[in-house]
DSSP file (Angstrom, degrees, kcal/mol; ACC not computed):
  #  RESIDUE AA STRUCTURE BP1 BP2  ACC     N-H-->O    O-->H-N    N-H-->O    O-->H-N    TCO  KAPPA ALPHA  PHI   PSI    X-CA   Y-CA   Z-CA
    1    1 A X              0   0    0      0, 0.0     2,-0.6     0, 0.0    66,-0.1   0.000 360.0 360.0 360.0  99.4    0.0    0.0    0.0
    2    2 A X        -     0   0    0     64,-0.3     2,-0.6    65,-0.1     0, 0.0  -0.911 360.0-157.2-107.7 115.4    1.9    3.0   -1.3
    3    3 A X        -     0   0    0     -2,-0.6     2,-0.4    63,-0.0    63,-0.1  -0.829   8.2-143.6 -99.9 123.8    0.3    6.4   -0.8
    4    4 A X     >  -     0   0    0     -2,-0.6     4,-2.0    61,-0.5     5,-0.1  -0.707   8.3-141.7 -83.7 131.5    1.3    9.2   -3.0
    5    5 A X  H  > S+     0   0    0     -2,-0.4     4,-2.4     1,-0.2     5,-0.2   0.880 100.2  53.3 -63.9 -40.1    1.4   12.6   -1.2
    6    6 A X  H  > S+     0   0    0      1,-0.2     4,-2.1     2,-0.2    -1,-0.2   0.907 110.6  47.0 -62.5 -41.3    0.0   14.5   -4.2
    7    7 A X  H  > S+     0   0    0      2,-0.2     4,-2.6     1,-0.2    -1,-0.2   0.879 110.8  52.8 -66.8 -37.3   -3.0   12.2   -4.3
    8    8 A X  H  X S+     0   0    0     -4,-2.0     4,-2.5     2,-0.2    -2,-0.2   0.923 110.2  46.8 -65.1 -44.4   -3.5   12.4   -0.6
    9    9 A X  H  X S+     0   0    0     -4,-2.4     4,-2.4     2,-0.2     5,-0.2   0.922 114.0  48.0 -63.9 -44.1   -3.6   16.2   -0.6
   10   10 A X  H  X S+     0   0    0     -4,-2.1     4,-3.0    -5,-0.2     5,-0.2   0.911 111.8  50.7 -62.0 -42.5   -6.0   16.2   -3.6
   11   11 A X  H  X S+     0   0    0     -4,-2.6     4,-2.4     2,-0.2     5,-0.5   0.922 111.0  47.6 -62.0 -45.4   -8.2   13.7   -1.8
   12   12 A X  H  X>S+     0   0    0     -4,-2.5     4,-2.2     2,-0.2     5,-0.6   0.903 115.8  44.5 -65.3 -41.1   -8.3   15.7    1.4
   13   13 A X  H  X5S+     0   0    0     -4,-2.4     4,-1.2     3,-0.2     5,-0.4   0.935 115.5  47.1 -68.2 -45.4   -9.1   18.9   -0.5
   14   14 A X  H  <5S+     0   0    0     -4,-3.0     4,-0.4    -5,-0.2    -2,-0.2   0.867 128.9  22.4 -66.9 -36.9  -11.7   17.3   -2.8
   15   15 A X  H  X5S+     0   0    0     -4,-2.4     4,-1.2    -5,-0.2    -3,-0.2   0.750 121.7  54.2-102.5 -28.8  -13.6   15.4    0.0
   16   16 A X  H  X5S+     0   0    0     -4,-2.2     4,-2.6    -5,-0.5     5,-0.2   0.916 103.9  53.3 -74.1 -43.4  -12.7   17.4    3.1
   17   17 A X  H  X<S+     0   0    0     -4,-1.2     4,-2.4    -5,-0.6     5,-0.2   0.949 112.8  41.4 -61.9 -52.2  -13.8   20.8    2.0
   18   18 A X  H  > S+     0   0    0     -4,-0.4     4,-2.7    -5,-0.4     5,-0.2   0.885 114.4  54.0 -63.6 -34.9  -17.3   19.9    0.9
   19   19 A X  H  X S+     0   0    0     -4,-1.2     4,-2.2     2,-0.2    -2,-0.2   0.927 111.1  44.6 -63.9 -44.3  -17.7   17.7    4.0
   20   20 A X  H  X S+     0   0    0     -4,-2.6     4,-2.4     2,-0.2    -2,-0.2   0.911 114.8  49.0 -65.3 -42.7  -16.7   20.5    6.4
   21   21 A X  H  X S+     0   0    0     -4,-2.4     4,-2.2    -5,-0.2    -2,-0.2   0.902 113.0  46.2 -66.1 -41.0  -19.0   23.1    4.5
   22   22 A X  H  X S+     0   0    0     -4,-2.7     4,-2.3     2,-0.2    -1,-0.2   0.894 112.9  50.3 -68.8 -38.5  -22.0   20.8    4.5
   23   23 A X  H  X S+     0   0    0     -4,-2.2     4,-2.3    -5,-0.2    -2,-0.2   0.919 110.9  49.3 -63.7 -42.7  -21.5   19.9    8.2
   24   24 A X  H  X S+     0   0    0     -4,-2.4     4,-1.2     1,-0.2    -2,-0.2   0.916 112.1  47.7 -62.7 -44.1  -21.2   23.6    9.1
   25   25 A X  H  X S+     0   0    0     -4,-2.2     4,-0.5     1,-0.2    -1,-0.2   0.876 111.1  52.5 -64.7 -37.1  -24.4   24.4    7.2
   26   26 A X  H >< S+     0   0    0     -4,-2.3     3,-1.1     1,-0.2    -2,-0.2   0.917 107.6  50.0 -66.0 -42.9  -26.2   21.5    8.8
   27   27 A X  H 3< S+     0   0    0     -4,-2.3    -1,-0.2     1,-0.3    -2,-0.2   0.747 107.6  55.0 -70.5 -21.6  -25.3   22.6   12.3
   28   28 A X  H 3< S+     0   0    0     -4,-1.2    -1,-0.3    -5,-0.2    -2,-0.2   0.570  90.6 101.0 -84.6  -9.5  -26.6   26.1   11.6
   29   29 A X  S << S-     0   0    0     -3,-1.1     2,-0.1    -4,-0.5    -3,-0.0  -0.291  78.7-107.7 -73.8 158.8  -30.0   24.8   10.5
   30   30 A X     >  -     0   0    0      1,-0.1     4,-2.3    -2,-0.0     5,-0.2  -0.350  35.2-103.3 -76.2 167.3  -33.1   24.9   12.7
   31   31 A X  H  > S+     0   0    0      1,-0.2     4,-1.9     2,-0.2     5,-0.1   0.863 122.1  52.4 -62.0 -36.8  -34.5   21.7   14.1
   32   32 A X  H  > S+     0   0    0      2,-0.2     4,-1.9     1,-0.2    -1,-0.2   0.916 110.2  47.0 -66.7 -43.1  -37.2   21.6   11.6
   33   33 A X  H  > S+     0   0    0      1,-0.2     4,-2.4     2,-0.2    -2,-0.2   0.881 109.5  54.5 -65.8 -37.5  -34.8   22.0    8.7
   34   34 A X  H  X S+     0   0    0     -4,-2.3     4,-2.5     1,-0.2    -1,-0.2   0.897 107.4  50.5 -62.2 -39.7  -32.6   19.3   10.1
   35   35 A X  H  X S+     0   0    0     -4,-1.9     4,-2.2     2,-0.2    -1,-0.2   0.897 109.8  50.3 -65.6 -40.2  -35.5   16.9   10.2
   36   36 A X  H  X S+     0   0    0     -4,-1.9     4,-2.4     2,-0.2    -2,-0.2   0.910 111.0  49.1 -62.7 -42.5  -36.3   17.6    6.6
   37   37 A X  H  X S+     0   0    0     -4,-2.4     4,-2.9     1,-0.2     5,-0.2   0.923 111.0  49.8 -64.0 -44.2  -32.7   17.0    5.6
   38   38 A X  H  X S+     0   0    0     -4,-2.5     4,-1.4     1,-0.2    -1,-0.2   0.900 112.3  47.3 -62.7 -39.9  -32.6   13.7    7.5
   39   39 A X  H  < S+     0   0    0     -4,-2.2     4,-0.3     2,-0.2    -1,-0.2   0.892 114.3  47.3 -70.1 -37.3  -35.8   12.5    5.9
   40   40 A X  H >< S+     0   0    0     -4,-2.4     3,-1.0     1,-0.2     6,-0.3   0.928 113.4  47.4 -66.8 -44.4  -34.7   13.5    2.4
   41   41 A X  H 3< S+     0   0    0     -4,-2.9    -1,-0.2     1,-0.2    -2,-0.2   0.741 111.9  50.5 -71.3 -22.4  -31.2   11.9    2.8
   42   42 A X  T 3< S+     0   0    0     -4,-1.4    -1,-0.2    -5,-0.2    -2,-0.2   0.419  85.2 111.2 -96.0   2.7  -32.7    8.7    4.2
   43   43 A X  S <> S-     0   0    0     -3,-1.0     4,-2.3    -4,-0.3     5,-0.2  -0.448  75.1-124.8 -74.6 151.0  -35.3    8.2    1.4
   44   44 A X  H  > S+     0   0    0      1,-0.2     4,-2.8     2,-0.2     5,-0.2   0.866 109.3  57.2 -63.7 -36.6  -34.7    5.3   -1.1
   45   45 A X  H  > S+     0   0    0      2,-0.2     4,-1.0     1,-0.2     5,-0.3   0.914 110.0  43.2 -62.9 -43.1  -34.8    7.7   -4.1
   46   46 A X  H  4>S+     0   0    0     -6,-0.3     5,-2.6     2,-0.2     4,-0.5   0.924 116.3  47.2 -68.7 -44.2  -31.9    9.8   -2.7
   47   47 A X  I  <>S+     0   0    0     -4,-2.3     5,-1.3     1,-0.2    -2,-0.2   0.908 112.2  49.6 -64.7 -41.6  -29.8    6.8   -1.6
   48   48 A X  I  <5S+     0   0    0     -4,-2.8    37,-0.3    -5,-0.2    38,-0.2   0.710 125.7  24.0 -74.6 -18.6  -30.3    4.9   -4.9
   49   49 A X  I  X5S+     0   0    0     -4,-1.0     4,-2.1    -3,-0.3     5,-0.2   0.769 135.3  19.1-107.4 -77.4  -29.3    7.9   -7.0
   50   50 A X  I  >5S+     0   0    0     -4,-0.5     4,-2.7    -5,-0.3     5,-0.2   0.875 125.4  54.1 -66.6 -38.2  -27.1   10.5   -5.3
   51   51 A X  I  ><S+     0   0    0     -5,-2.6     4,-2.7     2,-0.2     5,-0.2   0.934 111.3  43.1 -63.4 -47.5  -25.9    8.2   -2.6
   52   52 A X  H  ><S+     0   0    0     -5,-1.3     4,-2.5    -6,-0.3     5,-0.2   0.898 115.6  49.2 -66.1 -40.0  -24.7    5.4   -4.9
   53   53 A X  H  X S+     0   0    0     -4,-2.1     4,-2.2     2,-0.2    -2,-0.2   0.931 114.9  44.1 -65.4 -44.3  -23.0    7.9   -7.2
   54   54 A X  H  X S+     0   0    0     -4,-2.7     4,-2.6     2,-0.2    -2,-0.2   0.922 115.4  47.6 -66.3 -44.0  -21.3    9.7   -4.4
   55   55 A X  H  X S+     0   0    0     -4,-2.7     4,-2.6    -5,-0.2    -2,-0.2   0.900 112.3  50.1 -64.6 -39.9  -20.3    6.4   -2.7
   56   56 A X  H  X S+     0   0    0     -4,-2.5     4,-2.1    -5,-0.2    -1,-0.2   0.913 112.2  46.8 -63.8 -43.4  -19.0    5.0   -5.9
   57   57 A X  H  X S+     0   0    0     -4,-2.2     4,-2.0     2,-0.2    -2,-0.2   0.905 112.6  50.5 -65.1 -41.3  -16.9    8.1   -6.7
   58   58 A X  H  X S+     0   0    0     -4,-2.6     4,-2.5     1,-0.2    -2,-0.2   0.933 111.1  48.0 -62.5 -45.9  -15.6    8.2   -3.1
   59   59 A X  H  X S+     0   0    0     -4,-2.6     4,-2.6     1,-0.2    -1,-0.2   0.873 109.7  53.1 -64.4 -36.3  -14.5    4.5   -3.3
   60   60 A X  H  X S+     0   0    0     -4,-2.1     4,-2.0     2,-0.2    -1,-0.2   0.894 110.5  47.3 -65.8 -37.9  -12.9    5.1   -6.7
   61   61 A X  H  X S+     0   0    0     -4,-2.0     4,-2.2     2,-0.2    -2,-0.2   0.894 112.2  49.5 -69.1 -39.2  -10.8    7.9   -5.2
   62   62 A X  H  X S+     0   0    0     -4,-2.5     4,-2.7     2,-0.2     5,-0.2   0.916 111.2  50.0 -63.7 -42.1   -9.9    5.8   -2.2
   63   63 A X  H  X>S+     0   0    0     -4,-2.6     4,-1.6     1,-0.2     5,-1.2   0.882 110.8  49.2 -63.7 -38.0   -8.8    3.0   -4.5
   64   64 A X  H  <5S+     0   0    0     -4,-2.0    -1,-0.2     2,-0.2    -2,-0.2   0.883 113.0  47.9 -67.5 -37.2   -6.8    5.4   -6.6
   65   65 A X  H  <5S+     0   0    0     -4,-2.2   -61,-0.5     1,-0.2    -2,-0.2   0.907 123.2  31.4 -68.3 -42.8   -5.2    6.7   -3.4
   66   66 A X  H  <5S-     0   0    0     -4,-2.7   -64,-0.3    -5,-0.1    -2,-0.2   0.518 102.0-127.2 -95.9  -6.8   -4.4    3.2   -1.9
   67   67 A X  T  <5 +     0   0    0     -4,-1.6     2,-0.5    -5,-0.2    -3,-0.2   0.921  57.2 146.1  58.2  48.6   -3.8    1.4   -5.3
   68   68 A X     >< -     0   0    0     -5,-1.2     4,-1.1    -6,-0.1     3,-0.3  -0.966  34.7-164.1-117.7 116.1   -6.3   -1.3   -4.5
   69   69 A X  H  > S+     0   0    0     -2,-0.5     4,-2.2     1,-0.2     5,-0.2   0.818  83.2  61.6 -72.5 -32.3   -8.2   -2.6   -7.5
   70   70 A X  H  > S+     0   0    0      1,-0.2     4,-1.8     2,-0.2    -1,-0.2   0.857 104.8  49.6 -66.1 -33.4  -11.0   -4.4   -5.7
   71   71 A X  H  > S+     0   0    0     -3,-0.3     4,-2.4     2,-0.2    -1,-0.2   0.874 108.6  53.4 -69.9 -36.6  -12.2   -1.2   -4.1
   72   72 A X  H  X S+     0   0    0     -4,-1.1     4,-2.6     2,-0.2    -2,-0.2   0.895 107.5  50.9 -64.1 -39.7  -12.1    0.5   -7.5
   73   73 A X  H  X S+     0   0    0     -4,-2.2     4,-2.3     2,-0.2    -1,-0.2   0.903 110.4  49.4 -64.6 -40.9  -14.4   -2.3   -8.9
   74   74 A X  H  X S+     0   0    0     -4,-1.8     4,-2.3     2,-0.2    -2,-0.2   0.910 111.6  49.5 -63.2 -41.6  -16.8   -1.8   -6.0
   75   75 A X  H  X S+     0   0    0     -4,-2.4     4,-2.4     2,-0.2    -2,-0.2   0.908 110.6  48.8 -64.0 -42.8  -16.8    2.0   -6.7
   76   76 A X  H  X S+     0   0    0     -4,-2.6     4,-2.6     2,-0.2    -1,-0.2   0.902 110.3  52.4 -64.0 -40.1  -17.4    1.5  -10.4
   77   77 A X  H  X S+     0   0    0     -4,-2.3     4,-2.5     2,-0.2    -2,-0.2   0.931 111.7  45.3 -61.8 -45.5  -20.3   -0.9   -9.6
   78   78 A X  H  X S+     0   0    0     -4,-2.3     4,-2.7     1,-0.2    -1,-0.2   0.889 112.2  52.5 -65.1 -38.1  -21.9    1.6   -7.3
   79   79 A X  H  X S+     0   0    0     -4,-2.4     4,-2.3     2,-0.2    -2,-0.2   0.911 111.1  46.2 -64.0 -42.7  -21.4    4.4   -9.8
   80   80 A X  H  X S+     0   0    0     -4,-2.6     4,-2.5     2,-0.2    -2,-0.2   0.915 113.1  49.6 -66.4 -42.9  -23.1    2.4  -12.6
   81   81 A X  H  X S+     0   0    0     -4,-2.5     4,-2.9     2,-0.2     5,-0.2   0.923 111.1  49.6 -62.1 -43.7  -26.0    1.4  -10.3
   82   82 A X  H  X S+     0   0    0     -4,-2.7     4,-2.5     1,-0.2    -1,-0.2   0.910 111.9  48.2 -61.3 -42.6  -26.5    5.0   -9.3
   83   83 A X  H  X S+     0   0    0     -4,-2.3     4,-2.3     2,-0.2    -1,-0.2   0.901 112.5  48.9 -64.1 -40.6  -26.5    6.1  -12.9
   84   84 A X  H  X S+     0   0    0     -4,-2.5     4,-2.4     2,-0.2    -2,-0.2   0.940 113.6  45.2 -64.3 -47.9  -28.9    3.4  -13.8
   85   85 A X  H  X S+     0   0    0     -4,-2.9     4,-2.6   -37,-0.3    -2,-0.2   0.881 112.3  52.8 -63.9 -37.3  -31.3    4.2  -10.9
   86   86 A X  H  X S+     0   0    0     -4,-2.5     4,-2.3    -5,-0.2    -1,-0.2   0.918 109.5  48.5 -64.0 -42.8  -31.0    7.9  -11.8
   87   87 A X  H  X S+     0   0    0     -4,-2.3     4,-2.3     2,-0.2    -2,-0.2   0.920 111.7  49.6 -62.2 -43.6  -31.9    7.3  -15.4
   88   88 A X  H  X S+     0   0    0     -4,-2.4     4,-2.2     1,-0.2    -2,-0.2   0.919 111.0  49.3 -62.3 -43.4  -34.9    5.2  -14.3
   89   89 A X  H  X S+     0   0    0     -4,-2.6     4,-1.6     1,-0.2    -1,-0.2   0.892 110.8  50.1 -64.3 -38.6  -36.1    7.9  -11.9
   90   90 A X  H  X S+     0   0    0     -4,-2.3     4,-1.2     1,-0.2    -1,-0.2   0.896 110.9  49.2 -65.6 -39.4  -35.8   10.6  -14.6
   91   91 A X  H  < S+     0   0    0     -4,-2.3    -2,-0.2     1,-0.2    -1,-0.2   0.875 109.8  51.9 -67.6 -36.5  -37.7    8.4  -17.1
   92   92 A X  H  < S+     0   0    0     -4,-2.2    -1,-0.2     1,-0.2    -2,-0.2   0.841 107.6  52.8 -68.8 -31.7  -40.5    7.9  -14.5
   93   93 A X  H  < S+     0   0    0     -4,-1.6     2,-0.6    -5,-0.2    -1,-0.2   0.785  99.4  68.7 -74.9 -27.0  -40.8   11.6  -13.8
   94   94 A X     X  -     0   0    0     -4,-1.2     4,-1.8    -3,-0.2     5,-0.1  -0.837  62.6-164.8-100.9 117.8  -41.3   12.6  -17.4
   95   95 A X  H  > S+     0   0    0     -2,-0.6     4,-2.0     2,-0.2     5,-0.2   0.921  89.4  49.2 -65.4 -45.0  -44.6   11.4  -19.0
   96   96 A X  H  > S+     0   0    0      1,-0.2     4,-2.1     2,-0.2    -1,-0.2   0.929 114.0  44.9 -63.2 -45.7  -43.6   12.0  -22.6
   97   97 A X  H  > S+     0   0    0      1,-0.2     4,-2.9     2,-0.2    -1,-0.2   0.829 107.9  60.2 -67.4 -30.8  -40.3   10.1  -22.2
   98   98 A X  H  X S+     0   0    0     -4,-1.8     4,-2.0     2,-0.2    -1,-0.2   0.930 108.7  42.4 -62.1 -44.6  -42.1    7.4  -20.3
   99   99 A X  H  X S+     0   0    0     -4,-2.0     4,-2.6     2,-0.2    -2,-0.2   0.876 113.3  52.2 -71.1 -36.9  -44.3    6.7  -23.4
  100  100 A X  H  X S+     0   0    0     -4,-2.1     4,-2.6     2,-0.2    -2,-0.2   0.932 111.0  48.2 -63.1 -44.4  -41.4    7.0  -25.8
  101  101 A X  H  X S+     0   0    0     -4,-2.9     4,-2.2     1,-0.2    -2,-0.2   0.888 111.3  50.5 -62.2 -39.3  -39.4    4.5  -23.7
  102  102 A X  H  X S+     0   0    0     -4,-2.0     4,-2.4    -5,-0.2    -2,-0.2   0.921 111.1  48.2 -64.0 -43.6  -42.4    2.2  -23.6
  103  103 A X  H  X S+     0   0    0     -4,-2.6     4,-2.7     2,-0.2    -2,-0.2   0.907 111.3  50.0 -64.0 -41.9  -42.8    2.4  -27.4
  104  104 A X  H  X S+     0   0    0     -4,-2.6     4,-2.6     1,-0.2    -1,-0.2   0.910 111.1  49.7 -62.7 -41.4  -39.1    1.7  -28.0
  105  105 A X  H  X S+     0   0    0     -4,-2.2     4,-2.6     2,-0.2    -2,-0.2   0.918 111.8  47.8 -63.1 -43.5  -39.3   -1.3  -25.7
  106  106 A X  H  X S+     0   0    0     -4,-2.4     4,-2.7     2,-0.2    -2,-0.2   0.926 113.0  48.0 -63.9 -44.6  -42.4   -2.7  -27.5
  107  107 A X  H  X S+     0   0    0     -4,-2.7     4,-2.8     2,-0.2    -2,-0.2   0.920 113.2  48.0 -63.3 -43.2  -40.8   -2.1  -30.9
  108  108 A X  H  X S+     0   0    0     -4,-2.6     4,-2.6     2,-0.2    -1,-0.2   0.911 113.2  47.8 -64.5 -41.6  -37.5   -3.8  -29.8
  109  109 A X  H  X S+     0   0    0     -4,-2.6     4,-2.5     2,-0.2    -2,-0.2   0.919 113.1  48.3 -64.6 -41.9  -39.5   -6.8  -28.3
  110  110 A X  H  X S+     0   0    0     -4,-2.7     4,-2.3     2,-0.2    -2,-0.2   0.923 113.0  47.9 -62.7 -44.6  -41.5   -7.1  -31.5
  111  111 A X  H  X S+     0   0    0     -4,-2.8     4,-2.4     1,-0.2    -2,-0.2   0.904 111.8  50.5 -62.8 -41.6  -38.4   -7.0  -33.6
  112  112 A X  H  X S+     0   0    0     -4,-2.6     4,-2.3     1,-0.2    -2,-0.2   0.910 110.9  48.1 -63.4 -42.5  -36.7   -9.5  -31.4
  113  113 A X  H  X S+     0   0    0     -4,-2.5     4,-2.6     2,-0.2    -1,-0.2   0.885 110.8  50.9 -68.4 -36.4  -39.7  -11.9  -31.6
  114  114 A X  H  X S+     0   0    0     -4,-2.3     4,-2.8     2,-0.2    -2,-0.2   0.919 111.5  48.0 -64.7 -42.7  -39.8  -11.5  -35.4
  115  115 A X  H  X S+     0   0    0     -4,-2.4     4,-2.6     2,-0.2    -2,-0.2   0.901 111.8  50.5 -63.4 -39.4  -36.1  -12.3  -35.6
  116  116 A X  H  X S+     0   0    0     -4,-2.3     4,-2.4     2,-0.2    -2,-0.2   0.929 112.8  45.1 -64.6 -44.8  -36.6  -15.3  -33.3
  117  117 A X  H  X S+     0   0    0     -4,-2.6     4,-2.4     1,-0.2    -2,-0.2   0.919 114.4  49.4 -64.9 -42.5  -39.5  -16.7  -35.4
  118  118 A X  H  X S+     0   0    0     -4,-2.8     4,-2.2     2,-0.2    -2,-0.2   0.887 110.8  50.1 -63.2 -39.0  -37.5  -16.0  -38.6
  119  119 A X  H  X S+     0   0    0     -4,-2.6     4,-2.2     2,-0.2    -1,-0.2   0.914 111.5  47.8 -66.5 -42.7  -34.5  -17.8  -37.2
  120  120 A X  H  X S+     0   0    0     -4,-2.4     4,-2.3     1,-0.2    -2,-0.2   0.885 110.5  52.9 -64.9 -37.1  -36.6  -20.8  -36.2
  121  121 A X  H  X S+     0   0    0     -4,-2.4     4,-2.2     2,-0.2    -2,-0.2   0.906 108.8  48.8 -65.3 -40.7  -38.2  -20.8  -39.6
  122  122 A X  H  X S+     0   0    0     -4,-2.2     4,-2.1     2,-0.2    -1,-0.2   0.896 110.6  51.3 -65.1 -39.2  -34.8  -20.9  -41.4
  123  123 A X  H  X S+     0   0    0     -4,-2.2     4,-1.8     1,-0.2    -2,-0.2   0.907 110.4  48.9 -63.8 -40.3  -33.7  -23.7  -39.1
  124  124 A X  H  X S+     0   0    0     -4,-2.3     4,-2.1     1,-0.2    -1,-0.2   0.901 109.4  52.3 -65.2 -40.0  -36.8  -25.7  -39.9
  125  125 A X  H  X S+     0   0    0     -4,-2.2     4,-1.6     1,-0.2    -1,-0.2   0.894 109.9  48.3 -65.1 -38.8  -36.3  -25.1  -43.7
  126  126 A X  H  < S+     0   0    0     -4,-2.1    -1,-0.2     1,-0.2    -2,-0.2   0.845 110.5  52.1 -70.0 -31.6  -32.7  -26.4  -43.5
  127  127 A X  H  < S+     0   0    0     -4,-1.8    -2,-0.2     1,-0.2    -1,-0.2   0.869 108.5  50.8 -71.0 -35.1  -33.9  -29.5  -41.5
  128  128 A X  H  <        0   0    0     -4,-2.1    -2,-0.2     1,-0.3    -1,-0.2   0.843 360.0 360.0 -70.6 -32.9  -36.5  -30.2  -44.2
  129  129 A X     <        0   0    0     -4,-1.6    -1,-0.3    -5,-0.2    -2,-0.2   0.485 360.0 360.0 -78.8 360.0  -33.9  -30.0  -47.0
């Protein structure tokens, strides 16, 4: 485990500064605002989108700092999951895109089934000959 000093300084600045600023802002909030923040941050929608993306990015930076590949793979996995959940949430929020996505799915499924039937038909024709 070889830690590069330049990477360590960058890591502390990139993650330490926002953490200190958010903590300071949280402690200055009223009790009602703190409760709203806690309920927002503990919701499944926030955790599955922003939480996974942030955790994945953090793990990738830690892996880069410590030169451990398994942590980088975990970070990439969380980042991909967060991006996927974020895309799904965006599609669910937009009615027009929801219908476009549904139509694309139906067309792709129809095309796939036609190809499957055509492929089976060609196999049957070769078996008959």
